Structure formats: C-alpha cells, structure tokens
C-alpha positions in Angstrom: 0.7 -8.6 -16.9 -0.7 -10.4 -13.9 2.2 -9.2 -11.7 1.5 -5.6 -12.8 -2.1 -5.8 -12.0 -1.3 -7.4 -8.6 1.2 -4.7 -7.8 -1.4 -2.0 -8.9 -4.1 -3.6 -6.7 -1.8 -3.9 -3.7 -0.8 -0.3 -4.1 -4.4 0.8 -3.9 -5.3 -1.6 -1.1 -2.4 -0.3 1.1 -3.2 3.3 0.2 -6.9 2.6 1.1 -6.0 1.0 4.4 -4.0 4.1 5.4 -6.7 6.4 4.0 -9.3 4.6 6.1 -7.1 4.9 9.2 -6.5 8.6 8.4 -10.2 9.3 8.0 -11.0 7.5 11.3 -8.2 9.5 13.0 -9.5 12.7 11.5 -13.0 11.9 12.5 -11.9 11.2 16.1 -9.9 14.4 16.0 -13.0 16.2 14.7 -15.3 14.7 17.4 -13.0 15.6 20.3 -12.5 19.1 19.1 -16.3 19.6 19.7 -16.0 19.3 23.5 -12.6 20.9 23.4 -13.9 24.0 21.7 -16.8 24.1 24.1 -14.3 24.0 27.0 -11.6 26.5 25.8 -13.8 28.7 23.6 -12.8 30.5 20.4 -10.1 32.4 22.2 -8.6 29.2 23.5 -8.8 27.8 19.9 -6.7 30.7 18.8 -4.0 29.9 21.3 -4.3 26.1 20.6 -4.1 26.7 16.9 -1.2 29.1 17.1 0.8 26.7 19.2 0.1 24.0 16.6 1.1 26.2 13.7 4.5 26.9 15.3 4.9 23.2 16.3 4.0 22.0 12.8 6.6 24.2 11.2 9.4 23.1 13.6 8.2 19.5 13.2 8.3 19.8 9.4 11.8 21.3 9.5 13.2 18.7 11.9 11.4 15.4 11.1 8.2 15.6 9.2 9.9 14.3 6.0 11.6 11.4 7.7 8.8 8.8 7.1 8.7 9.5 3.4 12.5 9.6 3.0 12.9 6.4 5.0 10.2 4.6 3.1 11.8 5.6 -0.2 15.3 4.4 0.8 14.0 1.1 2.4 11.9 0.4 -0.7 15.0 0.9 -3.0 17.1 -1.4 -0.8 14.4 -4.0 -0.6 13.9 -4.0 -4.4 17.6 -4.7 -4.8 17.5 -7.5 -2.2 19.9 -5.6 0.1 18.3 -6.5 3.4 21.4 -5.7 5.5 21.7 -2.3 3.9 18.0 -1.9 4.5 18.6 -2.4 8.3 21.5 0.1 8.1 19.1 2.7 6.7 16.9 2.1 9.7 19.7 2.6 12.2 21.1 5.6 10.4 17.6 7.1 10.3 17.2 6.6 14.1 20.4 8.5 14.7 19.3 11.3 12.4 15.9 11.4 14.2 17.4 11.6 17.7 19.7 14.5 16.7 17.2 16.5 14.6 14.2 15.8 16.9 16.1 16.5 20.1 17.5 19.8 18.8 14.1 21.0 17.6 12.6 20.0 21.0 15.1 22.2 22.9 14.6 25.1 20.5 10.8 25.1 20.9 11.0 24.8 24.7 13.4 27.7 25.2 12.0 29.9 22.4 8.3 29.4 23.0 7.7 33.0 24.3 9.7 34.4 21.4 7.8 32.5 18.7 4.3 33.2 20.1 5.2 36.9 20.6 6.0 37.2 16.9 2.5 36.0 16.1 1.0 38.4 18.6 -0.4 35.5 20.6 1.8 35.3 23.8 -0.8 33.3 25.7 -0.1 30.3 23.4 3.4 29.8 24.9 2.3 27.2 27.6 0.6 25.1 24.9 3.7 25.3 22.7 6.0 24.2 25.5 3.8 21.1 26.1 4.3 20.3 22.4 8.1 20.6 22.5 8.8 16.9 23.6 6.3 15.7 21.0 8.7 16.7 18.2 11.4 14.4 19.6 8.9 11.5 19.9 7.4 12.0 16.5 10.9 12.1 14.9 11.6 8.5 16.1 8.0 7.4 15.5 8.4 8.6 11.9 11.4 6.4 11.3 9.5 3.2 12.2 6.5 4.2 10.2 8.6 5.0 7.2 10.4 1.6 7.6 7.2 -0.4 7.4 5.8 1.7 4.6 9.0 1.0 2.7 8.4 -2.7 3.3 5.1 -2.3 1.6 2.7 -2.5 4.5 0.6 0.4 5.9 -1.1 -1.6 8.6 1.3 -0.7 11.5 1.2 3.0 10.6 -2.6 2.8 10.3 -3.2 1.1 13.7 -0.7 3.4 15.4 -2.5 6.5 14.0 -5.9 5.3 15.3 -4.4 4.4 18.8 -2.6 7.8 18.8 -5.8 9.7 18.1 -7.9 7.8 20.6 -5.4 8.6 23.4 -5.1 12.1 22.2 -8.9 12.6 22.3 -9.3 11.3 25.8 -6.4 13.0 27.4 -7.0 16.3 25.6 -10.6 16.6 26.9 -9.8 15.7 30.5 -6.6 17.8 30.7 -8.3 20.8 29.0 -11.2 20.7 31.4 -8.9 20.4 34.4 -6.4 23.0 33.4 -9.1 25.4 32.2 -10.7 25.3 35.6 -7.3 25.9 37.3 -6.5 28.7 34.9 -9.8 30.4 35.7 -8.7 30.5 39.4 -5.3 31.8 38.5 -6.7 34.3 36.1 -9.1 35.6 38.7 -6.2 36.4 41.0 -4.3 38.1 38.1 -7.3 40.0 37.0 -7.3 38.4 33.5 -9.5 35.3 33.9 -10.7 34.8 30.3 -7.2 34.8 28.6 -5.4 32.9 31.3 -8.1 30.2 31.5 -8.0 29.8 27.7 -4.2 29.6 27.8 -4.2 26.8 30.4 -7.0 25.0 28.6 -5.1 25.1 25.3 -2.1 23.7 27.1 -4.3 20.9 28.4 -5.5 20.2 24.8 -1.9 19.8 23.6 -1.1 17.4 26.4 -3.3 14.9 24.6 -1.1 15.2 21.6 2.0 14.3 23.6 0.4 11.3 25.2 -1.0 10.0 21.9 2.4 10.3 20.2 4.0 8.3 23.1 1.4 5.5 22.8 2.0 5.3 19.0 5.7 5.1 19.5 5.4 2.3 22.0 3.2 0.4 19.7 5.5 0.8 16.7 8.5 -0.4 18.7 6.6 -3.4 19.9 5.6 -4.3 16.3 9.1 -3.8 15.1 10.5 -6.3 17.6 7.9 -8.9 16.6 8.8 -8.3 13.0 12.6 -8.4 13.6 12.4 -11.8 15.3 10.7 -13.3 12.2 12.7 -11.4 9.6 16.2 -11.9 11.2 17.0 -15.2 9.3 16.4 -13.4 6.0 18.9 -10.7 7.0 21.5 -13.3 8.0 21.1 -15.0 4.6 21.6 -11.8 2.7 24.7 -12.2 0.5 24.8 -8.6 -0.8 28.4 -7.9 -2.0 28.3 -4.1 -1.7 27.6 -3.3 1.9 26.9 0.4 2.5 28.8 2.1 5.3 27.0 4.3 7.7 28.7 7.3 6.3 27.2 6.5 2.9 23.8 5.7 4.4 23.7 9.0 6.3 24.8 10.9 3.2 22.0 9.3 1.1 19.5 9.9 3.9 20.4 13.6 4.1 20.3 14.1 0.3 16.9 12.4 0.3 15.5 14.2 3.3 16.6 17.7 2.4 14.6 18.1 -0.8 11.5 16.5 0.8 12.0 18.7 3.9 12.3 21.9 1.9 9.2 20.9 -0.1 7.0 20.1 3.0 8.4 23.1 4.9 7.5 25.6 2.2 4.2 23.7 1.5 3.2 24.1 5.2 4.8 27.4 6.2 2.1 29.2 4.4 -0.1 29.0 7.4 2.4 30.9 9.6 2.8 33.5 6.9 -1.0 33.8 6.6 -1.3 34.3 10.3 1.4 36.9 10.4 0.1 38.9 7.5 -3.6 38.6 8.6 -3.1 39.6 12.2 -0.8 42.5 11.5 -2.9 44.0 8.7 -6.1 43.3 10.7 -4.7 45.3 13.6 -3.6 48.1 11.3 -7.2 48.1 9.9 -8.5 48.8 13.5 -10.3 45.5 14.0 -10.7 44.6 17.7 -8.1 42.1 19.1 -10.9 39.9 20.4 -12.6 39.7 17.0 -9.3 38.9 15.3 -8.6 36.2 17.8 -12.1 34.7 17.3 -11.8 34.7 13.5 -8.5 32.9 13.6 -9.9 30.5 16.2 -12.8 29.5 13.9 -10.4 29.2 11.0 -7.9 26.9 12.7 -10.2 25.2 15.2 -13.2 24.6 13.0 -12.7 25.3 9.3 -9.2 23.6 8.9 -10.2 20.7 11.1 -13.2 19.9 8.8 -11.4 20.3 5.5 -8.4 18.3 6.7 -10.6 15.1 7.0 -10.9 14.5 3.2 -7.4 15.9 2.6 -6.0 13.2 4.8 -7.0 10.7 2.1 -4.6 12.3 -0.4 -1.9 12.3 2.3 -2.4 8.5 2.7 -2.3 7.9 -1.0 0.9 9.9 -1.3 2.5 7.9 1.5 1.5 4.7 -0.2 2.6 5.9 -3.6 6.2 6.8 -2.7 7.6 3.3 -1.9 5.6 1.6 -4.7 6.5 4.2 -7.3 10.2 4.1 -6.2 10.3 0.3 -6.7 8.7 0.5 -10.1 10.9 3.5 -11.2 14.1 1.8 -10.0 13.1 -1.3 -12.0 12.5 0.9 -15.1 8.8 -0.1 -15.3 7.3 3.2 -16.4 4.1 1.5 -17.5 3.5 0.4 -13.9 4.4 3.9 -12.7 1.8 5.5 -15.0 -0.8 3.0 -14.0 -0.3 3.8 -10.3 -0.2 7.5 -10.8 -3.5 7.3 -12.8 -5.1 5.1 -10.1 -4.0 7.2 -7.2 -5.2 10.5 -8.8 -8.5 9.1 -9.8 -9.2 7.5 -6.4 -8.3 10.8 -4.6 -10.6 12.9 -6.9 -13.5 10.5 -6.5 -13.4 11.3 -2.7 -12.3 15.0 -2.8 -15.0 16.3 -5.2 -18.0 15.1 -3.2 -16.4 16.2 0.1 -15.8 19.6 -1.3 -19.3 20.1 -2.7 -20.9 18.6 0.3 -19.1 21.1 2.6 -20.2 23.9 0.3 -23.8 22.8 0.5 -24.0 22.0 4.2 -21.2 24.1 5.7 -23.4 26.1 8.0 -25.5 23.2 9.3 -22.3 21.1 9.9 -20.7 24.0 11.8 -23.8 24.2 13.9 -24.0 20.5 14.4 -20.4 20.0 15.5 -19.5 23.3 17.1 -22.9 24.8 18.0 -21.8 27.8 16.0 -24.7 29.7 14.3 -22.4 32.6 13.3 -22.9 33.5 9.6 -19.2 34.2 9.3 -18.4 30.6 10.1 -20.9 29.4 7.5 -19.6 31.7 4.8 -16.0 30.6 5.6 -16.9 27.0 4.8 -19.0 27.9 1.7 -16.2 30.0 0.3 -13.2 27.8 1.2 -14.5 24.2 0.7 -13.1 24.2 -2.9 -9.6 24.1 -1.4 -10.3 20.4 -0.5 -10.0 19.5 -4.1 -6.9 21.6 -4.7 -5.1 20.6 -1.5 -5.9 16.9 -2.1 -4.5 17.0 -5.6 -1.4 19.1 -4.7 -0.6 16.8 -1.7 -0.9 13.7 -3.8 1.2 15.1 -6.7 4.0 16.1 -4.2 4.2 12.4 -3.3 4.0 11.2 -6.9 6.9 13.5 -7.9 9.0 12.3 -5.0 8.3 8.7 -5.9 9.8 9.1 -9.4 12.9 10.9 -8.0 11.9 14.4 -8.9 12.5 15.7 -5.4 13.4 19.3 -6.2 10.4 20.1 -8.3 7.8 20.2 -5.4 10.3 22.5 -3.6 10.4 24.9 -6.6 6.7 24.8 -7.1 5.9 25.3 -3.4 8.2 28.3 -3.3 6.6 29.9 -6.4 3.1 29.3 -5.0 4.0 30.6 -1.5 5.4 33.9 -2.8 2.3 34.4 -5.1 0.0 33.6 -2.2 1.5 36.1 0.2 1.2 38.9 -2.3 -2.3 37.8 -3.1 -3.3 37.8 0.5 -1.9 41.3 1.1 -3.8 42.5 -2.0 -7.1 41.0 -0.9 -6.8 42.5 2.7 -5.7 45.9 1.7 -7.8 46.5 -1.4 -11.0 44.7 -0.5 -10.8 44.5 3.3 -11.9 40.8 3.2 -10.4 40.0 6.7 -10.5 36.3 7.4 -12.1 35.5 4.0 -8.9 36.8 2.3 -6.9 34.1 4.1 -9.3 31.4 2.9 -9.3 32.6 -0.7 -5.5 33.0 -0.7 -5.1 29.4 0.6 -7.3 28.0 -2.2 -5.2 30.0 -4.7 -2.0 28.6 -3.3 -3.2 25.0 -3.6 -4.6 25.6 -7.1 -1.3 27.0 -8.3 0.5 24.0 -6.8 -1.9 21.6 -8.6 -1.2 23.2 -11.9 2.6 23.3 -11.5 2.9 19.8 -10.1 0.5 18.4 -12.7 2.6 19.8 -15.5 5.7 18.2 -13.9 4.1 14.8 -13.3 3.0 14.6 -16.9 6.4 15.7 -18.2 8.5 13.3 -16.2 6.2 10.2 -16.1 4.4 10.5 -19.4 1.1 10.0 -17.6 -1.9 11.3 -19.4 -4.8 11.5 -17.0 -8.2 10.8 -18.4 -9.9 14.2 -17.8 -13.4 12.9 -18.2 -13.3 10.0 -15.7 -10.9 11.6 -13.2 -12.4 15.1 -13.0 -15.5 15.8 -15.1 -17.6 12.8 -14.0 -16.9 13.2 -10.3 -17.5 16.9 -10.6 -20.9 16.5 -12.2 -22.0 13.8 -9.8 -20.8 15.9 -6.8 -22.7 19.0 -8.0 -25.9 17.0 -8.5 -25.4 15.5 -5.0 -24.8 18.9 -3.4 -28.1 20.3 -4.8 -29.9 17.2 -3.6 -28.5 17.3 -0.1 -29.3 21.0 0.2 -32.9 20.4 -0.8 -33.2 17.4 1.5 -31.8 19.4 4.4 -34.0 22.5 3.7 -37.1 20.4 3.4 -36.6 18.2 6.4 -35.5 21.2 8.6 -38.7 23.0 7.7 -40.7 19.9 8.9 -38.9 18.9 12.1 -36.9 22.1 13.0 -33.9 20.0 14.1 -30.6 20.8 12.6 -28.9 17.6 13.9 -31.5 15.3 12.4 -31.8 17.2 9.1 -28.0 17.5 8.7 -27.2 13.8 9.5 -30.0 12.5 7.3 -28.9 14.8 4.4 -25.3 13.6 4.7 -26.3 10.0 4.6 -28.5 10.6 1.6 -25.7 12.5 -0.1 -23.4 9.5 0.2 -25.9 7.2 -1.2 -26.9 9.6 -4.1 -23.2 10.1 -5.1 -22.6 6.3 -5.1 -25.7 5.7 -7.2 -24.7 8.4 -9.7 -21.3 6.9 -10.1 -22.8 3.4 -10.7 -25.6 4.6 -13.0 -23.2 6.6 -15.2 -20.6 3.8 -15.1 -18.1 6.3 -13.6 -16.6 3.5 -11.4 -16.0 0.0 -12.6 -16.2 -3.4 -10.8 -12.4 -3.8 -11.3 -11.8 -0.6 -9.4 -14.2 -1.5 -6.6 -12.5 -4.9 -6.2 -9.1 -3.1 -5.5 -10.5 -1.5 -2.4 -10.3 -3.2 1.1 -13.4 -5.5 1.3 -14.1 -4.6 -2.3 -15.5 -8.1 -3.0 -18.1 -7.7 -0.3 -19.0 -4.2 -1.6 -19.4 -5.6 -5.2 -21.6 -8.4 -4.1 -23.9 -6.0 -2.3 -24.1 -3.7 -5.3 -24.8 -6.6 -7.7 -27.8 -7.6 -5.6 -29.3 -4.2 -6.4 -28.8 -4.7 -10.1 -26.6 -1.5 -10.4 -23.5 -3.4 -11.4 
C-alpha cells in the first residue's frame, strides 16, 4: 500500500514538474509574442502561423510521437530490469529519428512554396524554410527527452523546455525586428512593402525556434553524458538472458510509434484542414483577402497562443502518465493504473476549468493587455472559444492515458471520427450561418468535445476507472463559475475607477486565483493529501494551515 501511494505521489510530482515547466515556457512564449506581434503585425502573424501549421504537421508525421513512444519502451525495459535492452532502444530510436527527421527536413525545404501555395499564403514560404532544419533537431531531441521520461524523471525535459523557450524569445524578437526592417526596404523596391516586410519578419520569428531547439538539444546531450557515466556500471552488471537484436528493437519501435503517430497526426491536422476550408470558403463568400488574413492572424497568433497555456498542463500530465501507466500495466497492477488515471484527470480539470472561465470573463481585457488589440472580434473569439480549454485538456490527457494502457489504436480511431465530423460541421457553419472565423472556433471546440466523449468511454471500458463526477467536474465547474463572475465584477468596478485596463486586468486575475483557491478549500474540494503530492506541497499546506482554511 505504501509503495502504491509513493508511486502515485511520484507520478503527480513528475507530472507537476513538467506542467510547471510547460506553463513557464508557454508564458514566455506568450510574452514574446506581444512584441513579435507588434513588429510583424496581424498579416505577419498570418504568415508566421501558417508556417507553423505546416511545420507542426510535418513534425508530427516525422517525429512528434517519438518522445512518447521512446518513454513507453524504455519504461517497459526498465520495469523488466533489462538495462542493456533499454540502451538498445535509445540507439535504435536515434537511428529512426535521424532518418525520419532528415527526410522531413528535406521535404519541407524543397516543397515550402508548394505547401504555402495550397493554403493561399505564399509569403509564408521563407518562414517555413527556416523551420525545416528544426524538424531534424527536434526528432533527435525527442529521443533524449523520451529516454529520461521513461526513466521516470521529467526534470531534464522541463529544464530543456524552459531554456529552449528563453532562447527562442530573445532570438525571435531580435531577428524579427532586423528582418522586418530589411524586408521593408526590399518591399519598397518591389512595390509591395507591407507583405514582403511581414514575410521577412515572420521568418525572423521562426529563426528563434531553430536556435531554441538547438540549445535544448545541446543541453539534453550534456545531461545524457553525465547520466551515462554514473549509470554505466549498472548496465555492465545487467545479466538479462534475452538480449533484443536491433532488428527486433526497430520493429517494436515502429509498431509503437505508428499508432501514436497516426493519433497525433489526425489530432493536430485539424488546424490545416480548418485553414484550408475557412480561407477557401471565405474567399468564395467575397471577404477581402486582407480581412481574412487578419482574422487568421488573430486566431493563430493570439487566441491559440492564449488557450495553449493551460492546455500545456494536460500535455505534461499525459507525458508523465505514459511511462508510469506502462510500468503499472505491465506489472498487472490495475488498481494503481486506476488511481493514476483518476489523479491525472482530477488534477487537469482543477486547472482547466478556472482557466477556461477566466478567459471567458476577461478575454477582451487580456487581448488588450497583451496584444493592444481593442477589436471586438478578438474579444468575442475568446469569449466563444475559451470552453475549448476544458475539452482539449481532457482529450489530450485521455490520449496519453489510453496509450499508457496499450490501447494505441483507439485514439487514432476517435481522432479520425472527430476530424471528419468537425470538417463537415465547419463547412455547415460557414455556408449556412456565415460565421467566418467564429465557425472555426466553434468547430474546434466541437472536435475536442467529441474526442473527450469517445476517449472517456474507452478509458472507462479498458481500465475500469470510474471517475468521481462531483469532485472531478462539478465542484471545479461551480467554483470556476463563481470566480468568473467575481473577476468580471472586480475588473468592471476597478476599471470604472482608475480607467486603466492593465491595472484592472492584472488585479482581477490575481483576485481570481485567490478566490478560486479559497472556494476549493472552503468547500473541501481539494484535500491536504492532494496538496502534499504537488511540488513544494508541504510548504503550501503549512501556509494554508496558518490561515485556518485547512
């Protein structure tokens, strides 16, 4: 029993470490997008976002699933005590990453004009070419991250993520400013200053991504060599009888990667499909090209950037869940599996609900605070689409949970069903109701909701987990709704007094965090045991106890 609790606690701690790092990285990403947007504008954001959409799809197809697959295989070998086979998994994975990442890199470089032309955004080609070598770097980086995650530690991945994002932020801003200025001069000569400058500026922004990935890879390689020097004696002492050949390792790797790859590809390709459907129908409906570009720029450069911050917590919990669930599942400990599934889902929902309701209540002020964007369209986009934070968080987590219990094909099937339904729904909304960019936001939320339902049914069926509806969903929902009303009233009242959006917004957000925590404590929606499982949980519990709320 003690071992089970220790494993459960370690699972949440490691997930929390990665979640904190992911939040820090997302916040850094959010902060640097403010000056980046100011430099390249909404049109530049369209080019930047389009390049990243294509890059993300190619990255997903070539190497995005590598960390999860490697962590799963390493965890299984480690649980069996097969240290030499575990190192063979690492070597085989590196070979796979070099081949897949290198091939994808060349495809993106030589087909950049073709890809951006399909999406009717040809000026995004320079930014996409800058991202081409990043695919190769990230493929190798993913192997090392997956290796350490399979070993049960998220710290190297967490530190590398923060270092990557800091480098990304600095280089992106400097390069975007420099190349935007240069592009303005080139554009003036060509008679198309606005678009050429935005194109060069977007390429500068993607240069930061390349430098950040390179720094992260160097860090992970350094950490691995330090680890290997200390771990080598244990590998030498490994007396495993059944040594796996590299052919067997590669076969296992491929059969593990392919289902995960298909799932993540289908799961993320929806954005490319959305853009294709939206831009083509919007053009047919006689919207101006500049307006369409600005709408998509706000959607990718502001809306998605904001909602991805809380969703990153679910991604971190999923990454933490896979190796720990794999070890428990391989050992036949379904009780531990169910405990970890319940804990991960509850933890994710405790964060996703207040973030979603908070963005609904303060979407407009936050857009104004971060992007100096008073446009009513941007505010409405956030109000309408913030609910997708809850759905995407839960669907992202449930993907990882199913993969952790060896149900790799189910997320693929569910993602395919949801993707087809979403595409038809988006076309229906645009053609019948002329909802333009709002149709994309609603269709995205519908896709994530459908994934939640389908994945939830599968998780319950194959793990036997019966989630406590009240503590996992109802209590956070009620507390978040009350908090949202409170922060809106606080913002409105304070803004009427001081007429400062920045002061009113920041104060309302801080009050909202405190109100939500107090509501959870007063209603006993969170326990001392759960708080202790968090990083520095003991310190947090001591502080709360001094207030008499625990």
